C-alpha positions, 0 to 999 in steps of 0.5 A: 500500500502506498500514498500518492501526492498530487503534484498540482495541489499537494493532496495525498491519496492514501491507498490504506485509507481510500476516500470513502466520502468519494466512494473509494473503499479503504484498500483501493490501489491507485491503479484501481481508482477510476480514470474519471476521478477528480482530485477533491482539492483542485478538481484536476482529473487523474489523467491531467496530473502525475502522482508521486509515491511518498516514501514512508 
């Protein structure tokens, strides 16, 4: 399980936590997040920005 950070706004997606309020269950890997998902902070689409792995 990894964490991914939006390089546009800094929002962090944590695969362990998921985003239940966005309909993404805990444990959902980034690759399984829908291509039409949008960042809840900056509204960028998944295809519009790169995500980077955060090393714990």
